[in-house]
C-alpha positions in Angstrom: 88.1 34.0 -11.7 89.1 34.1 -7.4 87.7 31.2 -5.7 86.3 31.9 -2.0 86.4 27.9 -1.3 88.0 25.4 -2.8 88.1 20.9 -2.2 91.4 19.2 -3.3 90.9 15.8 -3.7 88.7 15.4 -0.8 88.3 12.0 0.7 85.7 11.1 3.4 84.6 7.5 5.0 82.2 6.6 7.3 82.8 3.1 8.7 82.9 1.7 4.8 80.6 3.3 3.3 83.0 6.1 1.2 80.8 9.1 1.4 83.0 11.8 -0.8 85.6 10.3 -3.1 88.4 12.3 -4.3 86.1 15.4 -5.3 87.9 18.7 -6.7 86.2 22.0 -7.2 86.5 25.1 -6.4 83.4 28.2 -5.8 83.9 31.5 -7.3 84.3 34.5 -5.3 80.6 36.0 -4.7 78.7 33.0 -6.2 76.2 31.1 -5.5 76.6 27.7 -5.8 74.9 24.5 -5.5 75.6 20.7 -4.2 72.6 18.4 -6.3 72.5 14.9 -6.0 69.9 12.2 -4.2 70.0 11.6 -0.5 73.3 9.3 0.2 75.2 11.5 -3.0 77.6 12.9 -0.3 76.1 16.7 -0.8 75.9 17.2 3.0 79.0 15.1 4.2 80.2 18.1 1.8 79.6 20.9 3.0 79.9 19.8 6.9 83.5 19.3 6.3 82.8 22.8 4.7 82.0 24.1 7.8 84.7 22.4 10.1 81.3 19.4 11.5 83.3 17.3 9.7 87.0 15.6 8.5 88.1 14.8 5.3 89.8 11.6 5.7 92.0 13.6 3.0 92.7 16.2 1.0 91.9 19.7 1.6 89.4 22.1 2.1 90.8 25.7 1.6 89.0 29.2 2.6 89.1 32.3 1.7 93.0 31.4 1.0 93.4 29.6 4.2 93.5 25.8 4.1 91.4 24.6 7.5 93.4 21.7 8.5 92.6 21.5 12.0 90.4 25.1 11.8 87.8 24.5 13.9 83.5 25.9 12.7 83.6 28.1 15.1 87.0 29.8 13.7 86.0 29.3 10.0 84.8 32.8 8.0 81.3 31.0 7.0 78.3 30.0 8.7 75.5 27.8 8.4 71.8 27.9 8.0 69.7 24.4 8.4 66.8 23.6 7.5 65.4 23.2 10.8 65.6 26.6 12.4 66.3 26.0 15.7 65.3 29.6 16.5 64.5 30.7 20.9 60.8 30.7 22.1 61.8 33.0 24.8 63.7 35.3 21.8 61.9 37.9 19.8 62.7 37.8 16.1 66.0 40.4 17.2 67.0 39.7 19.7 67.2 35.9 18.4 69.4 38.2 15.6 71.3 39.2 17.4 72.5 36.1 19.9 75.5 35.7 17.3 77.3 38.9 18.0 75.5 39.1 21.6 78.0 36.0 22.1 81.5 37.8 20.2 80.8 40.4 22.7 80.7 43.0 20.2 79.6 47.1 21.1 76.1 47.7 21.5 75.4 50.3 19.1 77.1 48.3 16.5 74.9 45.1 17.2 71.7 47.3 17.1 73.1 48.4 13.4 74.1 45.3 11.9 70.4 43.4 13.3 68.6 46.7 12.1 70.1 46.3 8.9 69.8 42.2 8.4 66.4 42.2 8.9 65.6 45.1 6.5 67.6 43.4 4.2 65.1 39.9 4.9 62.0 41.8 4.7 61.1 41.8 9.1 61.9 44.8 10.2 57.9 45.4 11.2 58.5 41.7 12.7 61.3 42.7 15.0 59.4 42.7 18.8 58.0 39.6 17.8 58.6 35.9 19.1 58.6 32.6 16.7 55.6 31.1 18.1 53.7 34.5 16.3 56.1 33.8 12.9 55.4 31.7 10.4 57.1 29.0 8.1 58.3 31.2 6.4 58.9 34.1 8.2 60.9 32.0 10.6 63.0 30.6 7.8 64.0 34.4 7.4 64.9 35.3 10.7 67.5 32.1 10.7 68.6 33.9 7.3 69.2 37.4 8.9 71.1 35.2 11.9 73.7 33.7 10.4 74.4 36.9 7.6 74.3 39.2 9.9 78.2 38.2 11.2 79.2 38.9 7.6 80.2 35.2 7.3 82.7 35.3 4.1 80.7 32.1 3.0 77.3 31.2 3.7 76.2 27.5 4.1 72.9 26.5 3.3 71.6 22.9 3.9 68.3 23.0 2.4 66.9 25.4 4.1 63.1 25.6 2.2 63.1 21.6 2.6 60.0 22.5 5.2 57.9 24.7 3.9 55.5 24.9 1.3 56.0 24.8 -2.3 54.7 27.8 -3.7 56.3 29.2 -0.2 59.5 27.5 -1.4 59.0 28.8 -5.0 58.6 32.7 -3.3 61.6 32.3 -0.5 63.4 30.4 -4.2 63.5 33.7 -5.4 64.4 35.9 -2.3 67.2 34.0 -1.1 68.3 34.7 -4.7 68.4 38.2 -4.7 69.8 38.7 -0.9 72.7 37.3 -2.4 73.4 39.1 -5.5 72.6 42.2 -2.9 75.1 41.6 0.0 77.4 39.7 -2.3 78.2 36.9 -0.3 79.3 33.5 -1.2 76.5 30.9 -1.1 76.8 27.0 -1.0 73.2 25.5 -0.9 72.6 21.5 -0.5 69.3 20.4 -2.6 68.1 17.2 -3.7 65.9 19.3 -5.3 66.6 20.1 -9.4 64.5 23.5 -9.5 65.5 25.1 -6.7 69.1 24.4 -7.6 68.4 25.2 -11.6 66.3 28.5 -10.0 69.0 29.9 -7.6 72.2 28.4 -8.9 75.4 30.4 -11.1 77.0 26.6 -10.8 75.4 23.7 -10.0 77.3 20.4 -8.7 75.8 17.2 -9.6 76.9 14.6 -7.2 75.7 11.1 -7.9 77.7 8.5 -5.7 80.3 10.5 -3.8 81.4 12.0 -6.8 80.8 15.0 -9.2 79.6 13.9 -11.9 79.0 17.3 -13.1 80.0 20.7 -12.4 78.8 23.5 -14.3 76.4 26.3 -15.1 72.2 25.7 -14.6 71.5 25.6 -18.8 74.4 23.7 -19.0 73.9 21.0 -17.1 70.9 20.9 -18.7 71.0 21.9 -22.1 74.2 18.9 -22.2 73.7 17.0 -19.8 77.5 14.8 -19.2 76.3 11.3 -17.8 72.9 9.4 -18.1 72.7 10.0 -14.2 72.4 13.7 -14.7 70.5 13.6 -17.5 67.4 11.7 -15.3 67.4 13.5 -12.9 67.8 17.0 -13.7 64.2 17.1 -15.4 62.3 14.6 -17.0 63.6 12.7 -20.4 63.1 9.4 -22.5 65.5 7.1 -22.7 65.8 5.3 -25.6 67.7 2.1 -27.0 69.4 3.3 -30.1 71.8 1.8 -32.6 75.0 3.7 -33.2 76.1 3.9 -37.2 79.0 6.5 -37.0 80.6 8.6 -34.2 82.8 11.2 -33.4 84.0 13.1 -30.3 80.6 15.5 -30.1 78.4 13.9 -33.0 77.2 10.3 -33.4 74.9 9.1 -36.6 71.6 7.2 -35.0 69.2 5.0 -35.7 65.9 4.9 -33.8 63.1 2.3 -35.6 64.4 3.5 -39.0 64.8 7.0 -38.8 68.3 8.2 -38.4 69.9 11.0 -37.2 73.1 13.2 -35.6 72.5 13.2 -32.2 75.2 15.3 -29.9 77.7 13.0 -27.7 80.2 14.4 -25.1 82.7 11.7 -25.9 83.6 9.7 -28.8 81.1 6.3 -28.2 83.3 3.0 -29.4 80.0 0.5 -28.8 77.3 -0.2 -31.9 74.6 0.5 -29.7 73.6 3.3 -26.9 70.6 5.1 -25.5 69.3 8.4 -26.3 68.3 10.5 -23.9 65.3 13.5 -25.0 63.9 15.8 -23.1 60.0 15.1 -23.2 59.6 19.0 -23.5 61.6 18.8 -26.7 59.5 17.0 -28.8 56.7 18.3 -30.7 53.3 17.0 -31.6 50.6 17.7 -34.5 51.4 21.0 -36.7 54.3 21.8 -34.2 56.6 19.3 -35.7 56.7 20.7 -39.6 59.5 22.6 -38.7 61.3 20.0 -36.7 64.9 18.2 -38.5 63.5 14.9 -37.3 60.3 13.7 -38.1 58.0 10.1 -37.5 54.5 9.0 -36.9 53.5 8.1 -33.4 50.1 6.8 -32.1 48.6 8.5 -28.8 48.2 5.9 -25.8 47.3 8.3 -23.5 47.4 12.3 -22.5 47.2 14.0 -19.4 46.2 17.1 -18.4 47.7 19.3 -16.2 46.6 22.8 -16.3 50.2 24.4 -18.2 50.6 21.5 -20.0 49.1 18.2 -21.8 51.7 14.9 -21.2 51.1 12.5 -24.2 52.6 8.9 -24.2 53.3 8.3 -27.3 54.5 4.8 -29.6 56.5 5.2 -32.4 55.6 4.2 -35.5 58.1 1.1 -36.7 59.5 0.7 -33.2 58.3 -0.5 -30.1 59.9 3.0 -28.2 57.7 4.2 -25.6 57.7 8.5 -25.4 56.7 11.1 -22.8 55.9 14.7 -24.4 54.9 17.8 -22.9 53.7 20.1 -25.2 51.9 23.6 -24.3 48.2 23.7 -23.1 47.6 27.5 -24.9 43.7 27.3 -24.0 42.7 27.0 -27.5 43.6 23.4 -28.8 41.7 20.4 -27.2 43.7 17.7 -26.6 44.6 14.8 -28.8 43.0 11.5 -28.3 43.6 8.5 -27.3 44.5 6.1 -30.6 45.4 8.8 -32.7 48.1 8.7 -35.1 50.0 12.4 -35.4 53.1 13.8 -37.0 55.9 14.0 -33.5 59.6 15.7 -35.0 62.4 16.8 -32.2 65.7 18.1 -33.6 69.2 16.6 -33.9 71.0 18.6 -30.9 67.9 18.3 -28.4 69.5 14.7 -27.8 72.0 13.4 -26.1 73.5 9.8 -26.9 75.6 7.2 -23.8 77.1 4.6 -24.5 74.7 1.5 -23.5 77.5 0.9 -20.5 77.8 4.5 -19.5 76.3 5.3 -16.1 
């Protein structure tokens, strides 16, 4: 598959701090690619090296087949959308979107046509004559997006652009961004610390941790089969349970938890005799639902929290000190289980991943 962006053994140091540590990856042409991770993991620095706002201390950044060594930001086939929209308050929506084309001295009829197309794409045609103070946060974000897209960049770089919006508006804009990306086919590289955003929009996600890429894969693969304990803990909600490792191959480990023995997935052969199993909250079945599970045992409910779409239970496994959190769907017909009740719980072996004690 053709790549629009490649990072080849790239590192970046600020003083004594290694911000990006020898990373290599490629971004497929026309894809929605996300850099995901906590603050300080190196994702924004990586994006800024793609844009030309930062320079690698080692390695190469290649965009559209051209090495970007010594190519300044303004000469790169990229454009950037920031969390803060930086719109000109004295200009109308049309004037804001047209600004970059005006600077490039494009012909007037071309500017008019391209601005009209960009505003239609982001659904702002009816607001073309308004000024930023007359717009909502979501509308201003659309103006910033149109202003970046109107110049037809080969790659659009987005640095947490939805961070200033409220939750409901962020969710709406996630769907809009994905629609726009699919419609125009431009490669998007999106930086976020929000796992929900990355899972919702991305074709591929690079999960970053301490300047390195822990895992690069599709959203489903990262969620269902995390490569490291960090990825498992950062993406979604997971229980981490200490287990004894009875046997292990390159792909499967036989483990024991509180007297319950089952087969768990592994990403590599583990040499130790103890480890940690990752089991996502929603993959545990409780009550009658547990009857279809491969692994079944009893547990005592120590807490129950109703949150609308789900009921969250905290349970203690029988014969073990292990405490698990379970997210059970709420269908409106069944009352929550009472605290102190002993219930049947279960899960499937392929819903778990085992890591060694020293694995991060």
